[in-house]
C-alpha positions as CSV (number, residue, x, y, z in Angstrom):
1,X,18.3,-51.7,56.6
2,X,19.3,-52.6,52.9
3,X,22.7,-52.0,52.7
4,X,25.1,-52.2,49.3
5,X,28.9,-52.2,50.3
6,X,30.6,-51.7,46.9
7,X,33.5,-53.7,48.0
8,X,33.4,-55.7,51.1
9,X,36.7,-58.0,50.4
10,X,39.6,-55.7,51.6
11,X,39.8,-54.7,55.1
12,X,37.7,-51.7,55.8
13,X,35.1,-52.2,53.1
14,X,35.0,-55.8,55.1
15,X,34.9,-54.6,58.4
16,X,32.0,-52.5,57.6
17,X,30.0,-55.4,55.8
18,X,30.8,-57.2,59.2
19,X,29.5,-54.3,61.4
20,X,26.4,-53.9,59.6
21,X,25.5,-57.6,59.7
22,X,26.3,-57.4,63.4
23,X,23.9,-54.5,63.8
24,X,20.9,-56.9,61.9
25,X,21.3,-55.2,58.6
26,X,20.7,-56.8,55.3
27,X,23.9,-56.6,53.6
28,X,25.2,-56.9,49.7
29,X,28.4,-56.6,48.4
30,X,29.6,-55.4,45.1
31,X,33.3,-56.8,44.4
32,X,35.5,-58.3,42.2
33,X,36.3,-60.8,44.8
34,X,34.8,-63.4,46.8
35,X,35.8,-63.1,50.3
36,X,33.0,-61.1,52.1
37,X,31.6,-62.0,55.5
38,X,29.4,-64.9,56.1
39,X,25.8,-63.7,56.0
40,X,26.4,-61.1,53.2
41,X,25.0,-61.7,49.6
42,X,27.8,-61.3,46.8
43,X,27.2,-59.6,43.2
44,X,30.8,-60.2,41.2
45,X,31.8,-57.3,39.6
46,X,34.7,-55.4,37.8
47,X,34.1,-51.6,38.6
48,X,36.6,-50.8,35.7
49,X,33.4,-51.9,33.5
50,X,31.1,-48.9,32.5
51,X,27.9,-51.7,33.6
52,X,29.2,-52.8,36.7
53,X,26.5,-51.8,38.7
54,X,23.7,-53.2,36.6
55,X,23.5,-56.0,39.1
56,X,22.6,-54.1,41.9
57,X,20.6,-50.7,40.0
58,X,17.7,-53.0,39.5
59,X,16.1,-52.5,43.3
60,X,16.1,-49.8,46.1
61,X,18.8,-49.5,49.0
62,X,19.0,-47.7,51.9
63,X,22.5,-46.7,51.7
64,X,25.6,-47.4,50.0
65,X,28.7,-47.3,50.9
66,X,31.8,-46.9,48.9
67,X,35.6,-47.4,49.7
68,X,37.0,-46.7,45.8
69,X,39.9,-45.1,45.0
70,X,39.4,-44.5,41.6
71,X,37.1,-41.2,40.4
72,X,35.7,-43.1,37.5
73,X,34.6,-45.7,39.8
74,X,32.4,-43.5,42.2
75,X,30.9,-41.6,38.8
76,X,29.7,-44.3,37.3
77,X,28.3,-45.8,41.0
78,X,27.1,-42.4,41.4
79,X,25.1,-42.1,38.2
80,X,23.7,-45.5,38.3
81,X,22.8,-45.9,42.1
82,X,21.1,-42.1,42.6
83,X,17.9,-43.2,41.3
84,X,17.5,-46.1,43.5
85,X,19.5,-45.5,46.8
86,X,18.5,-43.1,49.7
87,X,21.9,-42.4,50.8
88,X,25.5,-42.4,49.9
89,X,28.4,-42.8,52.3
90,X,32.0,-42.1,50.4
91,X,35.0,-42.8,52.1
92,X,37.4,-40.4,51.4
93,X,40.9,-39.7,53.2
94,X,42.7,-36.8,55.1
95,X,45.0,-36.7,52.1
96,X,42.2,-34.6,50.3
97,X,43.4,-31.6,52.0
98,X,45.7,-29.1,50.1
99,X,47.9,-28.8,52.9
100,X,48.9,-31.1,56.1
101,X,50.8,-28.8,57.8
102,X,48.6,-26.4,59.8
103,X,48.0,-28.3,63.4
104,X,44.3,-28.3,64.4
105,X,43.1,-28.4,61.0
106,X,39.0,-29.1,60.4
107,X,36.5,-29.9,57.8
108,X,36.8,-26.0,56.9
109,X,40.6,-26.9,55.2
110,X,40.7,-26.1,51.6
111,X,40.5,-29.6,49.6
112,X,43.0,-30.4,46.6
113,X,41.3,-29.9,43.2
114,X,39.5,-32.7,42.1
115,X,41.7,-35.3,39.5
116,X,39.8,-34.7,36.1
117,X,40.6,-38.4,35.1
118,X,39.1,-41.1,35.5
119,X,42.0,-43.0,37.2
120,X,44.8,-41.8,39.1
121,X,48.5,-42.4,38.0
122,X,50.5,-42.2,41.0
123,X,50.6,-41.8,45.1
124,X,51.0,-38.5,44.5
125,X,47.5,-38.0,42.7
126,X,45.6,-40.2,45.4
127,X,44.2,-37.1,47.1
128,X,43.3,-35.3,43.9
129,X,41.5,-38.6,43.1
130,X,39.4,-39.0,46.2
131,X,38.5,-35.2,46.3
132,X,36.8,-35.8,42.7
133,X,35.2,-38.9,44.3
134,X,33.7,-36.6,46.8
135,X,32.7,-33.8,44.4
136,X,31.0,-36.9,42.3
137,X,29.1,-37.8,45.6
138,X,27.7,-34.4,46.3
139,X,26.7,-33.8,43.1
140,X,24.6,-36.5,42.5
141,X,23.0,-37.0,45.7
142,X,23.0,-33.7,47.0
143,X,24.4,-32.3,50.7
144,X,21.6,-33.9,52.5
145,X,21.8,-37.3,51.3
146,X,25.6,-37.4,50.7
147,X,28.1,-38.4,53.5
148,X,31.8,-37.9,53.2
149,X,34.2,-39.7,55.9
150,X,37.8,-38.5,55.7
151,X,39.6,-41.7,57.8
152,X,43.2,-40.8,58.7
153,X,45.2,-43.9,59.8
154,X,43.3,-46.0,60.2
155,X,44.8,-49.0,62.6
156,X,44.3,-52.3,64.1
157,X,43.9,-56.0,63.7
158,X,44.3,-57.3,60.1
159,X,45.6,-53.8,59.1
160,X,47.3,-55.2,55.7
161,X,50.0,-52.3,55.7
162,X,52.1,-53.4,59.1
163,X,52.0,-50.0,60.3
164,X,50.0,-50.3,63.3
165,X,51.2,-54.0,64.2
166,X,54.6,-53.1,63.5
167,X,56.0,-51.5,66.7
168,X,54.0,-54.0,68.9
169,X,55.3,-56.6,67.0
170,X,59.0,-55.1,67.0
171,X,59.2,-54.8,70.8
172,X,57.5,-58.0,71.4
173,X,60.7,-59.9,69.5
174,X,62.7,-58.4,72.2
175,X,60.3,-58.8,75.1
176,X,62.2,-60.5,78.1
177,X,59.6,-63.0,79.9
178,X,59.5,-64.1,83.7
179,X,62.1,-66.2,82.9
180,X,65.0,-64.0,81.8
181,X,64.7,-65.5,78.1
182,X,64.3,-63.3,75.4
183,X,60.4,-63.9,73.8
184,X,60.5,-64.5,70.3
185,X,57.2,-64.2,68.1
186,X,59.1,-64.1,64.6
187,X,61.3,-66.3,63.0
188,X,64.7,-64.6,64.1
189,X,65.2,-62.8,67.4
190,X,65.5,-59.1,67.6
191,X,68.3,-57.3,68.5
192,X,68.2,-56.7,72.3
193,X,67.9,-52.9,71.8
194,X,65.1,-51.5,69.7
195,X,65.8,-48.4,67.4
196,X,63.3,-45.6,67.4
197,X,63.3,-42.3,66.3
198,X,64.4,-39.3,68.2
199,X,60.6,-37.5,67.5
200,X,59.5,-35.9,70.9
201,X,56.7,-33.7,69.1
202,X,55.7,-35.5,66.4
203,X,51.7,-35.7,66.5
204,X,50.3,-39.5,65.8
205,X,46.7,-40.2,65.3
206,X,45.3,-43.5,64.3
207,X,41.4,-44.4,64.2
208,X,40.9,-48.5,64.9
209,X,39.2,-50.1,61.9
210,X,36.4,-51.7,63.8
211,X,35.6,-48.2,65.7
212,X,35.6,-46.6,62.2
213,X,33.5,-49.2,60.5
214,X,30.6,-49.5,63.3
215,X,30.3,-45.4,62.8
216,X,30.4,-45.7,59.3
217,X,27.5,-47.9,59.6
218,X,25.6,-45.5,61.7
219,X,26.4,-42.6,59.5
220,X,24.8,-45.1,56.8
221,X,21.8,-45.7,58.7
222,X,20.7,-42.2,59.8
223,X,23.4,-39.6,58.9
224,X,24.0,-36.9,59.2
225,X,24.8,-35.4,55.6
226,X,28.2,-33.2,55.5
227,X,31.9,-34.0,55.7
228,X,33.6,-35.5,58.7
229,X,37.4,-36.1,59.5
230,X,37.3,-39.3,61.0
231,X,40.6,-39.6,63.1
232,X,41.8,-40.8,66.1
233,X,43.1,-38.8,69.5
234,X,46.2,-36.9,68.8
235,X,49.3,-38.1,71.1
236,X,53.2,-37.4,70.7
237,X,55.2,-40.2,69.2
238,X,56.9,-41.0,72.2
239,X,52.8,-41.9,73.8
240,X,52.6,-44.5,70.9
241,X,55.9,-45.9,71.4
242,X,55.4,-46.2,75.1
243,X,51.9,-47.8,74.9
244,X,53.5,-50.3,71.9
245,X,56.1,-51.3,75.0
246,X,52.9,-51.8,76.9
247,X,51.0,-54.2,75.3
248,X,53.9,-55.9,74.0
249,X,55.8,-56.9,77.7
250,X,58.8,-54.9,76.8
251,X,60.9,-53.0,79.2
252,X,64.5,-53.7,77.7
253,X,66.8,-51.0,76.5
254,X,65.5,-48.2,73.4
255,X,68.0,-46.6,71.4
256,X,67.1,-43.0,69.9
257,X,68.1,-42.1,66.1
258,X,68.2,-38.1,65.0
259,X,66.0,-37.9,62.4
260,X,68.5,-36.3,60.1
261,X,71.0,-39.6,60.8
262,X,68.1,-41.8,59.8
263,X,67.2,-40.0,56.7
264,X,71.3,-39.7,56.0
265,X,71.3,-43.7,56.1
266,X,68.6,-44.5,53.6
267,X,65.7,-45.5,56.6
268,X,62.3,-44.5,55.0
269,X,59.2,-42.5,56.7
270,X,55.7,-43.4,57.1
271,X,55.7,-46.8,55.9
272,X,56.9,-49.1,53.5
273,X,60.4,-51.0,52.8
274,X,63.2,-50.0,55.2
275,X,61.0,-47.9,56.9
276,X,60.2,-46.6,60.9
277,X,56.5,-46.7,60.7
278,X,54.5,-43.8,61.4
279,X,57.6,-41.6,61.5
280,X,57.9,-38.4,59.7
281,X,60.6,-36.3,59.4
282,X,58.8,-33.3,57.4
283,X,56.9,-30.5,59.9
284,X,54.9,-29.6,56.3
285,X,53.5,-33.2,56.9
286,X,52.6,-33.4,60.5
287,X,48.9,-31.8,60.6
288,X,48.0,-35.1,59.0
289,X,48.0,-36.5,62.3
290,X,46.6,-33.6,64.2
291,X,43.2,-32.8,62.9
292,X,40.4,-31.7,65.1
293,X,38.4,-34.9,64.5
294,X,35.6,-33.0,67.0
295,X,32.9,-32.9,64.4
296,X,33.3,-36.5,63.7
297,X,33.0,-37.3,67.5
298,X,30.0,-34.8,67.9
299,X,28.3,-37.1,65.0
300,X,29.0,-40.3,66.9
301,X,32.4,-41.7,66.4
302,X,34.0,-43.3,69.4
303,X,37.3,-44.2,70.1
304,X,38.6,-47.1,72.1
305,X,42.0,-46.6,73.9
306,X,45.1,-47.2,72.0
307,X,46.5,-50.2,74.0
308,X,43.4,-51.8,72.6
309,X,44.1,-51.6,69.4
310,X,47.8,-52.0,69.5
311,X,47.2,-55.0,71.4
312,X,44.7,-56.4,69.2
313,X,47.4,-55.8,66.1
314,X,49.7,-57.3,67.7
315,X,47.4,-60.4,68.8
316,X,46.0,-60.5,64.8
317,X,49.8,-60.4,64.0
318,X,50.5,-63.4,66.1
319,X,47.8,-65.1,64.2
320,X,48.9,-64.7,60.5
321,X,49.4,-67.7,58.9
322,X,52.3,-66.1,57.4
323,X,54.5,-64.9,59.1
324,X,56.8,-63.0,56.9
325,X,57.0,-59.3,57.2
326,X,54.3,-57.1,55.9
327,X,55.7,-53.8,53.3
328,X,56.7,-51.6,56.3
329,X,59.3,-51.6,58.1
330,X,62.9,-52.5,58.8
331,X,63.9,-56.2,58.8
332,X,65.6,-57.4,61.6
333,X,69.4,-57.4,59.8
334,X,68.6,-53.5,59.1
335,X,67.9,-52.4,62.1
336,X,71.1,-54.1,63.6
337,X,73.1,-52.6,61.2
338,X,71.4,-49.2,62.0
339,X,72.1,-49.9,65.6
340,X,75.9,-50.9,65.2
341,X,76.4,-47.5,63.2
342,X,74.0,-45.2,65.4
343,X,75.5,-42.0,67.2
344,X,75.5,-42.5,71.1
345,X,76.2,-40.1,73.5
């Protein structure tokens, strides 16, 4: 198969290109950067330009995989590639749904109105931008030649957000080895105690980037068309914490903090600075991590165990040449301050 990956240098696009190469396909990446997998051809282009696809629109493609965020990028790619490509796989997001409140919802749920502009201005328009991309692909290629993949949280080795590696890495910093000494996996020791949100009912879900990439290649190879929620198994937040502790070898003390107290202390949810990653206090957002995913599994999505994803994310974190923190999570100093102040029974 001749596969065109629009991207291929960032995390998921790179994983898709690598999975396609591993499967024996011929891969060309169109990207601004040059960090594509060994064995892939590279066409340098900036998709902000109207003629960005000129270098790949003069040959035939069995499939295109597009991870674009901006609607204008997708609209121009559909315009230029529909005559020369058999299938188009567009990676959207569960953020495309109008509501994240319902638990167990599937692909029949209502979507946001599509963004009319070619670029989205802020994070609150991201979901609408993805809907606009979806509509462009289906309108151009038709329902049989278009496949829409809506991932939930993507995790695993190389996670640039740090969301899937933060908890196992944090527990590893306070894990106790056979000698009784604290095992240090960062420049500074973590507190002996680890602060964890009290969230027994919060659903979490994570799809491993490698499983997602391999499945996207499968869809590009033989379909089917349609839309699929590519999500991991939904499980309560404490189960994710237990898995992170297992892979880190942590059996030390954990201090739980009420969500209301964390919010008053300025602790952010989900991701970003001064956050406790993957924690969500607002129940109206819980459905994002509790979607059905049955259609994707029926179409061949295979999910590895959560422990394997977290363990490999931790190992990749240990190998990072830059040992500094990601953009998500509490610093050790912030956590120590919160532990000193947290209400205890």
